[in-house]
N, CA, C and O atoms as CSV, one atom per row, in Angstrom:
chain,resi,resn,atom,element,x,y,z
A,1,UNK,N,N,69.473,46.274,-45.035
A,1,UNK,CA,C,68.805,45.148,-44.735
A,1,UNK,C,C,67.524,45.033,-45.301
A,1,UNK,O,O,67.210,44.317,-46.251
A,2,UNK,N,N,66.788,45.809,-44.634
A,2,UNK,CA,C,65.456,45.855,-44.928
A,2,UNK,C,C,65.126,46.041,-46.595
A,2,UNK,O,O,64.195,45.419,-47.106
A,3,UNK,N,N,65.983,46.957,-47.379
A,3,UNK,CA,C,65.782,47.163,-48.605
A,3,UNK,C,C,66.114,45.965,-49.482
A,3,UNK,O,O,65.532,45.634,-50.515
A,4,UNK,N,N,67.298,45.288,-48.810
A,4,UNK,CA,C,67.587,44.169,-49.582
A,4,UNK,C,C,66.686,42.962,-49.475
A,4,UNK,O,O,66.618,42.160,-50.407
A,5,UNK,N,N,65.944,42.802,-48.281
A,5,UNK,CA,C,64.915,42.015,-48.071
A,5,UNK,C,C,63.720,42.268,-48.826
A,5,UNK,O,O,63.203,41.377,-49.501
A,6,UNK,N,N,63.257,43.415,-48.754
A,6,UNK,CA,C,62.114,43.909,-49.696
A,6,UNK,C,C,62.403,43.797,-51.114
A,6,UNK,O,O,61.467,43.299,-51.739
A,7,UNK,N,N,63.523,44.145,-51.883
A,7,UNK,CA,C,63.640,44.266,-53.194
A,7,UNK,C,C,64.434,42.994,-53.772
A,7,UNK,O,O,64.178,42.555,-54.894
A,8,UNK,N,N,65.294,42.498,-53.040
A,8,UNK,CA,C,65.743,41.425,-53.498
A,8,UNK,C,C,65.644,39.971,-53.292
A,8,UNK,O,O,66.339,39.132,-53.865
A,9,UNK,N,N,64.855,39.778,-52.551
A,9,UNK,CA,C,64.444,38.246,-52.089
A,9,UNK,C,C,63.069,38.030,-53.130
A,9,UNK,O,O,62.098,38.751,-53.359
A,10,UNK,N,N,63.493,36.653,-53.646
A,10,UNK,CA,C,62.586,36.390,-54.637
A,10,UNK,C,C,62.688,34.682,-54.695
A,10,UNK,O,O,63.741,34.163,-55.063
A,11,UNK,N,N,61.597,33.914,-54.331
A,11,UNK,CA,C,61.539,32.581,-54.305
A,11,UNK,C,C,60.331,32.307,-55.130
A,11,UNK,O,O,59.214,32.456,-54.635
A,12,UNK,N,N,60.484,31.928,-56.318
A,12,UNK,CA,C,59.267,31.561,-57.014
A,12,UNK,C,C,58.663,30.103,-56.249
A,12,UNK,O,O,59.212,29.230,-55.577
A,13,UNK,N,N,57.293,30.318,-56.703
A,13,UNK,CA,C,56.361,28.932,-56.410
A,13,UNK,C,C,55.999,28.268,-57.515
A,13,UNK,O,O,54.994,28.741,-58.046
A,14,UNK,N,N,56.538,27.199,-58.124
A,14,UNK,CA,C,56.086,26.748,-59.220
A,14,UNK,C,C,55.198,25.353,-58.793
A,14,UNK,O,O,55.463,24.703,-57.782
A,15,UNK,N,N,54.331,25.082,-59.541
A,15,UNK,CA,C,53.531,23.908,-59.140
A,15,UNK,C,C,54.311,22.454,-59.064
A,15,UNK,O,O,55.139,22.083,-59.896
A,16,UNK,N,N,53.970,21.851,-58.134
A,16,UNK,CA,C,54.670,20.667,-57.656
A,16,UNK,C,C,55.258,19.782,-58.990
A,16,UNK,O,O,56.377,19.271,-59.046
A,17,UNK,N,N,54.351,19.741,-59.909
A,17,UNK,CA,C,55.103,18.862,-60.821
A,17,UNK,C,C,56.317,19.535,-61.850
A,17,UNK,O,O,57.144,18.949,-62.550
A,18,UNK,N,N,56.103,20.848,-61.671
A,18,UNK,CA,C,57.175,21.591,-62.515
A,18,UNK,C,C,58.608,21.360,-61.495
A,18,UNK,O,O,59.686,21.482,-62.077
A,19,UNK,N,N,58.627,21.129,-60.440
A,19,UNK,CA,C,59.871,21.113,-59.381
A,19,UNK,C,C,60.007,19.683,-59.098
A,19,UNK,O,O,61.118,19.362,-58.674
A,20,UNK,N,N,59.290,18.907,-59.207
A,20,UNK,CA,C,59.750,17.345,-59.066
A,20,UNK,C,C,60.772,16.887,-59.597
A,20,UNK,O,O,61.383,16.049,-58.934
A,21,UNK,N,N,61.254,17.219,-60.799
A,21,UNK,CA,C,62.252,17.003,-61.543
A,21,UNK,C,C,63.366,17.920,-60.952
A,21,UNK,O,O,63.271,19.126,-61.175
A,22,UNK,N,N,64.431,17.445,-60.205
A,22,UNK,CA,C,65.388,18.191,-59.633
A,22,UNK,C,C,66.361,18.622,-60.747
A,22,UNK,O,O,67.224,19.468,-60.514
A,23,UNK,N,N,66.244,18.117,-61.804
A,23,UNK,CA,C,67.302,18.808,-62.983
A,23,UNK,C,C,66.490,19.840,-63.827
A,23,UNK,O,O,67.034,20.524,-64.693
A,24,UNK,N,N,65.297,19.910,-63.562
A,24,UNK,CA,C,64.429,20.890,-64.426
A,24,UNK,C,C,65.045,22.239,-64.022
A,24,UNK,O,O,65.556,22.415,-62.916
A,25,UNK,N,N,64.968,23.200,-64.994
A,25,UNK,CA,C,65.574,24.721,-64.836
A,25,UNK,C,C,64.862,25.349,-63.667
A,25,UNK,O,O,65.448,26.053,-62.844
A,26,UNK,N,N,63.614,25.075,-63.625
A,26,UNK,CA,C,62.643,25.738,-62.695
A,26,UNK,C,C,62.836,25.273,-61.234
A,26,UNK,O,O,62.536,26.047,-60.325
A,27,UNK,N,N,63.334,24.016,-60.964
A,27,UNK,CA,C,63.655,23.650,-59.719
A,27,UNK,C,C,65.075,24.040,-59.262
A,27,UNK,O,O,65.372,24.238,-58.084
A,28,UNK,N,N,65.849,24.124,-60.215
A,28,UNK,CA,C,67.267,24.490,-60.059
A,28,UNK,C,C,67.248,26.172,-59.648
A,28,UNK,O,O,67.899,26.700,-58.747
A,29,UNK,N,N,66.537,26.663,-60.357
A,29,UNK,CA,C,66.377,28.179,-59.918
A,29,UNK,C,C,65.587,28.446,-58.646
A,29,UNK,O,O,65.949,29.468,-58.061
A,30,UNK,N,N,64.567,27.751,-58.065
A,30,UNK,CA,C,64.036,27.654,-57.078
A,30,UNK,C,C,64.804,27.574,-55.875
A,30,UNK,O,O,64.633,28.264,-54.870
A,31,UNK,N,N,65.811,26.531,-56.077
A,31,UNK,CA,C,66.764,26.171,-54.933
A,31,UNK,C,C,67.749,27.297,-54.842
A,31,UNK,O,O,68.162,27.754,-53.776
A,32,UNK,N,N,68.093,27.708,-56.022
A,32,UNK,CA,C,69.242,28.656,-55.610
A,32,UNK,C,C,68.589,30.015,-54.972
A,32,UNK,O,O,69.265,30.781,-54.285
A,33,UNK,N,N,67.413,30.205,-55.223
A,33,UNK,CA,C,66.968,31.523,-54.990
A,33,UNK,C,C,66.420,31.153,-53.175
A,33,UNK,O,O,66.295,32.067,-52.360
A,34,UNK,N,N,66.196,29.895,-52.876
A,34,UNK,CA,C,66.011,29.459,-51.616
A,34,UNK,C,C,67.470,29.495,-50.420
A,34,UNK,O,O,67.580,29.871,-49.253
A,35,UNK,N,N,68.228,29.022,-51.217
A,35,UNK,CA,C,69.577,29.078,-50.476
A,35,UNK,C,C,69.999,30.436,-50.369
A,35,UNK,O,O,70.464,30.768,-49.279
A,36,UNK,N,N,69.927,31.382,-51.374
A,36,UNK,CA,C,70.164,32.636,-51.510
A,36,UNK,C,C,69.592,33.436,-50.182
A,36,UNK,O,O,70.243,34.191,-49.461
A,37,UNK,N,N,68.352,33.109,-50.064
A,37,UNK,CA,C,67.566,33.705,-48.920
A,37,UNK,C,C,68.016,33.154,-47.650
A,37,UNK,O,O,68.034,33.929,-46.694
A,38,UNK,N,N,68.364,32.011,-47.485
A,38,UNK,CA,C,68.966,31.475,-46.061
A,38,UNK,C,C,70.216,32.129,-45.821
A,38,UNK,O,O,70.527,32.488,-44.685
A,39,UNK,N,N,70.870,32.286,-46.706
A,39,UNK,CA,C,72.339,33.275,-46.467
A,39,UNK,C,C,72.030,34.427,-46.099
A,39,UNK,O,O,72.783,34.950,-45.277
A,40,UNK,N,N,70.953,35.125,-46.530
A,40,UNK,CA,C,70.631,36.314,-46.187
A,40,UNK,C,C,70.046,36.459,-44.758
A,40,UNK,O,O,70.216,37.464,-44.068
A,41,UNK,N,N,69.308,35.317,-44.358
A,41,UNK,CA,C,68.906,35.015,-43.195
A,41,UNK,C,C,70.126,34.865,-42.134
A,41,UNK,O,O,70.107,35.432,-41.042
A,42,UNK,N,N,70.943,34.228,-42.478
A,42,UNK,CA,C,72.151,34.305,-41.694
A,42,UNK,C,C,72.833,35.512,-41.282
A,42,UNK,O,O,73.069,35.833,-40.118
A,43,UNK,N,N,73.160,36.216,-42.428
A,43,UNK,CA,C,73.701,37.694,-42.593
A,43,UNK,C,C,72.879,38.411,-41.502
A,43,UNK,O,O,73.457,38.856,-40.510
A,44,UNK,N,N,71.530,38.536,-41.660
A,44,UNK,CA,C,70.995,39.465,-40.815
A,44,UNK,C,C,70.984,38.949,-39.528
A,44,UNK,O,O,71.203,39.769,-38.637
A,45,UNK,N,N,70.794,37.855,-39.219
A,45,UNK,CA,C,70.753,37.364,-37.691
A,45,UNK,C,C,72.285,37.274,-37.032
A,45,UNK,O,O,72.504,36.928,-35.871
A,46,UNK,N,N,73.190,37.613,-37.902
A,46,UNK,CA,C,74.591,37.786,-37.288
A,46,UNK,C,C,74.828,39.107,-36.616
A,46,UNK,O,O,75.765,39.406,-35.877
A,47,UNK,N,N,73.671,39.950,-37.059
A,47,UNK,CA,C,73.755,41.459,-36.513
A,47,UNK,C,C,73.216,41.471,-35.033
A,47,UNK,O,O,73.161,42.526,-34.401
A,48,UNK,N,N,72.812,40.245,-34.490
A,48,UNK,CA,C,72.019,40.185,-33.320
A,48,UNK,C,C,73.183,40.543,-32.084
A,48,UNK,O,O,74.273,40.008,-31.885
A,49,UNK,N,N,72.545,41.594,-31.389
A,49,UNK,CA,C,73.581,42.155,-30.461
A,49,UNK,C,C,74.121,43.461,-30.862
A,49,UNK,O,O,74.612,44.195,-30.004
A,50,UNK,N,N,74.072,43.808,-32.086
A,50,UNK,CA,C,74.541,44.816,-32.603
A,50,UNK,C,C,73.271,45.784,-33.083
A,50,UNK,O,O,73.489,46.992,-32.993
A,51,UNK,N,N,72.240,45.460,-33.479
A,51,UNK,CA,C,70.978,46.111,-33.859
A,51,UNK,C,C,69.940,45.668,-32.663
A,51,UNK,O,O,70.168,44.670,-31.980
A,52,UNK,N,N,68.943,46.380,-32.494
A,52,UNK,CA,C,67.989,46.287,-31.708
A,52,UNK,C,C,67.578,44.632,-32.101
A,52,UNK,O,O,67.562,44.184,-33.248
A,53,UNK,N,N,67.245,43.838,-30.809
A,53,UNK,CA,C,66.749,42.339,-31.175
A,53,UNK,C,C,65.437,42.496,-31.859
A,53,UNK,O,O,65.145,41.759,-32.801
A,54,UNK,N,N,64.562,43.506,-31.388
A,54,UNK,CA,C,63.197,43.447,-32.388
A,54,UNK,C,C,63.384,43.592,-33.663
A,54,UNK,O,O,62.767,42.964,-34.523
A,55,UNK,N,N,64.478,44.655,-33.924
A,55,UNK,CA,C,64.686,44.853,-35.619
A,55,UNK,C,C,65.208,43.492,-36.223
A,55,UNK,O,O,64.705,43.027,-37.245
A,56,UNK,N,N,66.205,42.894,-35.567
A,56,UNK,CA,C,66.615,41.638,-36.292
A,56,UNK,C,C,65.348,40.463,-36.419
A,56,UNK,O,O,65.175,39.779,-37.428
A,57,UNK,N,N,64.601,40.393,-35.312
A,57,UNK,CA,C,63.431,39.443,-35.274
A,57,UNK,C,C,62.566,39.742,-36.441
A,57,UNK,O,O,62.135,38.865,-37.188
A,58,UNK,N,N,62.319,41.048,-36.577
A,58,UNK,CA,C,61.214,41.474,-37.612
A,58,UNK,C,C,61.808,41.098,-39.162
A,58,UNK,O,O,61.153,40.625,-40.092
A,59,UNK,N,N,63.172,41.435,-39.152
A,59,UNK,CA,C,63.668,41.519,-40.448
A,59,UNK,C,C,63.929,40.017,-41.009
A,59,UNK,O,O,63.666,39.672,-42.160
A,60,UNK,N,N,64.512,39.148,-39.967
A,60,UNK,CA,C,65.054,38.029,-40.159
A,60,UNK,C,C,63.759,36.979,-40.188
A,60,UNK,O,O,63.533,36.276,-41.173
A,61,UNK,N,N,62.860,36.960,-38.869
A,61,UNK,CA,C,61.967,36.078,-38.686
A,61,UNK,C,C,60.555,36.317,-39.558
A,61,UNK,O,O,59.955,35.530,-40.290
A,62,UNK,N,N,60.251,37.718,-39.196
A,62,UNK,CA,C,58.774,38.075,-39.693
A,62,UNK,C,C,58.794,38.065,-41.243
A,62,UNK,O,O,57.967,37.419,-41.886
A,63,UNK,N,N,59.797,38.825,-41.831
A,63,UNK,CA,C,59.918,39.290,-43.028
A,63,UNK,C,C,60.583,38.055,-43.854
A,63,UNK,O,O,59.891,37.563,-44.745
A,64,UNK,N,N,61.661,37.612,-43.656
A,64,UNK,CA,C,62.484,36.646,-44.513
A,64,UNK,C,C,61.776,35.254,-44.144
A,64,UNK,O,O,61.103,34.682,-45.001
A,65,UNK,N,N,61.942,34.688,-42.791
A,65,UNK,CA,C,61.306,33.415,-42.616
A,65,UNK,C,C,60.083,33.173,-42.991
A,65,UNK,O,O,59.764,32.244,-43.732
A,66,UNK,N,N,59.231,34.095,-42.442
A,66,UNK,CA,C,57.555,33.524,-42.506
A,66,UNK,C,C,56.989,34.077,-44.022
A,66,UNK,O,O,56.101,33.466,-44.618
A,67,UNK,N,N,57.478,35.035,-44.442
A,67,UNK,CA,C,57.180,35.358,-45.951
A,67,UNK,C,C,57.670,34.760,-46.986
A,67,UNK,O,O,56.957,34.643,-47.982
A,68,UNK,N,N,58.937,34.274,-46.978
A,68,UNK,CA,C,59.467,33.709,-48.075
A,68,UNK,C,C,59.821,32.212,-47.701
A,68,UNK,O,O,59.115,31.297,-48.126
A,69,UNK,N,N,60.962,31.967,-46.874
A,69,UNK,CA,C,61.408,30.621,-46.407
A,69,UNK,C,C,60.124,29.758,-46.305
A,69,UNK,O,O,59.940,28.830,-47.092
A,70,UNK,N,N,59.340,30.033,-45.444
A,70,UNK,CA,C,58.435,28.897,-44.974
A,70,UNK,C,C,57.589,28.572,-45.909
A,70,UNK,O,O,57.215,27.399,-45.897
A,71,UNK,N,N,57.092,29.400,-46.881
A,71,UNK,CA,C,56.326,28.863,-48.124
A,71,UNK,C,C,57.067,27.789,-48.747
A,71,UNK,O,O,56.496,26.714,-48.927
A,72,UNK,N,N,58.426,27.970,-49.143
A,72,UNK,CA,C,59.388,27.031,-49.670
A,72,UNK,C,C,59.185,25.875,-49.228
A,72,UNK,O,O,58.714,24.926,-49.854
A,73,UNK,N,N,59.653,25.913,-47.742
A,73,UNK,CA,C,59.606,24.607,-47.103
A,73,UNK,C,C,58.337,24.132,-47.060
A,73,UNK,O,O,58.297,22.936,-47.349
A,74,UNK,N,N,57.234,24.639,-46.797
A,74,UNK,CA,C,55.914,23.897,-46.808
A,74,UNK,C,C,55.592,23.242,-48.056
A,74,UNK,O,O,54.933,22.203,-48.100
A,75,UNK,N,N,56.060,23.851,-49.088
A,75,UNK,CA,C,56.044,23.159,-50.493
A,75,UNK,C,C,57.059,22.176,-50.865
A,75,UNK,O,O,56.960,21.638,-51.968
A,76,UNK,N,N,58.089,21.852,-50.031
A,76,UNK,CA,C,59.116,20.835,-50.144
A,76,UNK,C,C,58.507,19.509,-49.652
A,76,UNK,O,O,58.116,19.395,-48.490
A,77,UNK,N,N,58.429,18.498,-50.556
A,77,UNK,CA,C,58.017,17.184,-50.061
A,77,UNK,C,C,58.647,16.773,-48.589
A,77,UNK,O,O,59.782,17.204,-48.381
A,78,UNK,N,N,58.055,16.016,-47.587
A,78,UNK,CA,C,58.708,15.621,-46.671
A,78,UNK,C,C,59.861,14.682,-47.011
A,78,UNK,O,O,59.686,13.847,-47.898
A,79,UNK,N,N,61.125,14.763,-46.315
A,79,UNK,CA,C,62.064,13.940,-46.509
A,79,UNK,C,C,63.416,14.347,-46.138
A,79,UNK,O,O,63.440,15.142,-45.198
A,80,UNK,N,N,64.468,14.038,-46.590
A,80,UNK,CA,C,65.693,14.262,-46.237
A,80,UNK,C,C,65.955,15.903,-46.774
A,80,UNK,O,O,66.454,16.742,-46.024
A,81,UNK,N,N,65.606,16.155,-47.946
A,81,UNK,CA,C,65.699,17.624,-48.293
A,81,UNK,C,C,65.290,18.536,-47.678
A,81,UNK,O,O,65.920,19.587,-47.561
A,82,UNK,N,N,63.904,18.269,-47.048
A,82,UNK,CA,C,63.133,19.358,-46.201
A,82,UNK,C,C,63.755,19.276,-45.082
A,82,UNK,O,O,63.971,20.421,-44.684
A,83,UNK,N,N,64.215,18.383,-44.262
A,83,UNK,CA,C,65.001,18.320,-43.114
A,83,UNK,C,C,66.390,18.886,-43.167
A,83,UNK,O,O,66.875,19.382,-42.150
A,84,UNK,N,N,67.027,18.842,-44.244
A,84,UNK,CA,C,68.262,19.741,-44.458
A,84,UNK,C,C,67.991,21.131,-44.452
A,84,UNK,O,O,68.668,21.871,-43.739
A,85,UNK,N,N,66.866,21.673,-45.331
A,85,UNK,CA,C,66.450,22.854,-45.200
A,85,UNK,C,C,66.149,23.382,-43.829
A,85,UNK,O,O,66.675,24.408,-43.399
A,86,UNK,N,N,65.344,22.703,-43.194
A,86,UNK,CA,C,65.064,23.367,-41.716
A,86,UNK,C,C,66.203,23.220,-40.932
A,86,UNK,O,O,66.493,24.170,-40.205
A,87,UNK,N,N,66.937,22.192,-40.925
A,87,UNK,CA,C,68.325,22.461,-40.131
A,87,UNK,C,C,68.888,23.634,-40.405
A,87,UNK,O,O,69.144,24.413,-39.487
A,88,UNK,N,N,69.191,23.963,-41.831
A,88,UNK,CA,C,70.007,25.185,-41.816
A,88,UNK,C,C,69.599,26.360,-41.371
A,88,UNK,O,O,70.369,27.149,-40.823
A,89,UNK,N,N,68.092,26.638,-41.604
A,89,UNK,CA,C,67.294,27.729,-40.852
A,89,UNK,C,C,67.529,27.877,-39.402
A,89,UNK,O,O,67.719,28.919,-38.774
A,90,UNK,N,N,67.481,26.553,-38.939
A,90,UNK,CA,C,67.681,26.582,-37.199
A,90,UNK,C,C,69.083,26.877,-36.844
A,90,UNK,O,O,69.337,27.448,-35.783
A,91,UNK,N,N,70.062,26.499,-37.720
A,91,UNK,CA,C,71.479,26.977,-37.515
A,91,UNK,C,C,71.652,28.324,-37.431
A,91,UNK,O,O,72.547,28.721,-36.686
A,92,UNK,N,N,70.841,29.303,-38.169
A,92,UNK,CA,C,70.790,30.670,-38.199
A,92,UNK,C,C,70.511,31.412,-36.916
A,92,UNK,O,O,71.080,32.416,-36.487
A,93,UNK,N,N,69.546,30.736,-36.402
A,93,UNK,CA,C,68.974,31.344,-35.129
A,93,UNK,C,C,69.879,31.768,-33.871
A,93,UNK,O,O,70.595,30.894,-33.382
A,94,UNK,N,N,69.884,32.632,-33.503
A,94,UNK,CA,C,70.991,33.197,-32.224
A,94,UNK,C,C,70.540,32.209,-31.028
A,94,UNK,O,O,69.327,32.157,-30.822
A,95,UNK,N,N,71.227,31.568,-30.370
A,95,UNK,CA,C,70.856,30.909,-29.051
A,95,UNK,C,C,70.492,31.479,-28.069
A,95,UNK,O,O,69.785,30.881,-27.258
A,96,UNK,N,N,70.899,32.891,-27.851
A,96,UNK,CA,C,70.319,33.721,-26.792
A,96,UNK,C,C,69.059,33.877,-26.740
A,96,UNK,O,O,68.518,33.988,-25.640
A,97,UNK,N,N,68.316,33.920,-27.926
A,97,UNK,CA,C,67.012,34.126,-27.935
A,97,UNK,C,C,66.149,33.291,-27.401
A,97,UNK,O,O,64.983,33.674,-27.304
A,98,UNK,N,N,66.489,32.058,-26.966
A,98,UNK,CA,C,65.945,30.773,-26.465
A,98,UNK,C,C,66.337,30.399,-25.158
A,98,UNK,O,O,65.915,29.365,-24.643
A,99,UNK,N,N,67.281,31.336,-24.468
A,99,UNK,CA,C,67.717,31.111,-23.074
A,99,UNK,C,C,66.851,31.093,-21.997
A,99,UNK,O,O,66.904,30.259,-21.093
A,100,UNK,N,N,65.841,32.239,-22.100
A,100,UNK,CA,C,64.901,32.431,-21.014
A,100,UNK,C,C,63.764,31.971,-21.508
A,100,UNK,O,O,62.865,32.426,-20.801
A,101,UNK,N,N,63.290,31.245,-22.429
A,101,UNK,CA,C,62.160,30.677,-22.684
A,101,UNK,C,C,61.851,29.454,-21.770
A,101,UNK,O,O,62.795,28.715,-21.490
A,102,UNK,N,N,60.632,29.182,-21.289
A,102,UNK,CA,C,60.310,27.791,-20.525
A,102,UNK,C,C,60.387,26.830,-21.589
A,102,UNK,O,O,60.364,27.115,-22.786
A,103,UNK,N,N,60.485,25.596,-21.063
A,103,UNK,CA,C,60.338,24.372,-21.971
A,103,UNK,C,C,59.156,24.415,-22.605
A,103,UNK,O,O,58.131,24.719,-21.995
A,104,UNK,N,N,59.163,24.111,-23.928
A,104,UNK,CA,C,57.856,23.692,-24.904
A,104,UNK,C,C,57.468,25.221,-25.384
A,104,UNK,O,O,56.467,25.247,-26.101
A,105,UNK,N,N,57.928,26.186,-25.183
A,105,UNK,CA,C,57.593,27.312,-25.625
A,105,UNK,C,C,58.409,27.838,-26.689
A,105,UNK,O,O,59.433,27.172,-26.842
A,106,UNK,N,N,58.283,28.896,-27.539
A,106,UNK,CA,C,59.123,29.411,-28.594
A,106,UNK,C,C,58.841,30.846,-28.802
A,106,UNK,O,O,57.990,31.403,-28.110
A,107,UNK,N,N,59.387,31.368,-29.555
A,107,UNK,CA,C,59.149,32.993,-30.008
A,107,UNK,C,C,58.048,33.100,-30.805
A,107,UNK,O,O,57.842,32.261,-31.682
A,108,UNK,N,N,57.259,34.086,-30.603
A,108,UNK,CA,C,56.011,34.228,-31.396
A,108,UNK,C,C,56.276,34.010,-33.093
A,108,UNK,O,O,55.559,33.320,-33.818
A,109,UNK,N,N,57.243,34.623,-33.436
A,109,UNK,CA,C,57.473,34.715,-34.892
A,109,UNK,C,C,57.709,33.172,-35.106
A,109,UNK,O,O,57.446,32.701,-36.213
A,110,UNK,N,N,58.105,32.505,-34.282
A,110,UNK,CA,C,58.685,31.007,-34.998
A,110,UNK,C,C,57.428,30.036,-34.799
A,110,UNK,O,O,57.649,28.865,-35.110
A,111,UNK,N,N,56.366,30.284,-34.411
A,111,UNK,CA,C,55.278,29.498,-34.297
A,111,UNK,C,C,54.880,28.735,-35.635
A,111,UNK,O,O,54.687,27.519,-35.600
A,112,UNK,N,N,54.778,29.339,-36.617
A,112,UNK,CA,C,54.400,28.611,-37.981
A,112,UNK,C,C,55.689,27.651,-38.331
A,112,UNK,O,O,55.625,26.513,-38.796
A,113,UNK,N,N,56.634,28.241,-38.062
A,113,UNK,CA,C,57.988,27.280,-38.272
A,113,UNK,C,C,57.784,25.999,-37.588
A,113,UNK,O,O,57.749,24.949,-38.229
A,114,UNK,N,N,57.637,26.040,-36.220
A,114,UNK,CA,C,57.485,25.125,-35.189
A,114,UNK,C,C,56.523,24.224,-35.909
A,114,UNK,O,O,56.824,23.072,-36.221
A,115,UNK,N,N,55.357,24.774,-36.166
A,115,UNK,CA,C,54.286,23.800,-36.592
A,115,UNK,C,C,54.737,23.007,-37.635
A,115,UNK,O,O,54.594,21.785,-37.597
A,116,UNK,N,N,55.427,23.750,-38.845
A,116,UNK,CA,C,56.114,22.794,-39.986
A,116,UNK,C,C,56.858,21.589,-39.446
A,116,UNK,O,O,56.680,20.410,-39.754
A,117,UNK,N,N,57.662,22.063,-38.646
A,117,UNK,CA,C,58.572,21.081,-37.993
A,117,UNK,C,C,57.928,19.939,-37.210
A,117,UNK,O,O,58.491,18.845,-37.170
A,118,UNK,N,N,56.925,20.123,-36.671
A,118,UNK,CA,C,56.146,18.950,-35.949
A,118,UNK,C,C,55.457,18.113,-36.955
A,118,UNK,O,O,55.337,16.889,-36.900
A,119,UNK,N,N,54.958,19.005,-38.002
A,119,UNK,CA,C,54.189,18.062,-39.214
A,119,UNK,C,C,55.233,17.045,-39.721
A,119,UNK,O,O,54.933,16.240,-40.602
């Protein structure tokens, strides 16, 4: 999983003007790469309870979410598309990670993602 994240994940960041046209090749390529990374995030986090929780959180949250996916989310204009992307990321997260958290708190690895959601 670590090798796949480090060597196979690539989400290009194009200038906003290059991806505003959703039918452009750059925009389509960026979207395919984003959704491929979300699928990998989902698959990595499905191993929760099998691999050490710290390993799953490092690979899924620190490396995939914070290094790749969040950059794309922050460059996606506010609106339904961004909401849908964020919703899919949240659906990947194991519920048990949040059972013992106090109200209003989150995992340290999710602080930047939470800030994005609040904005």
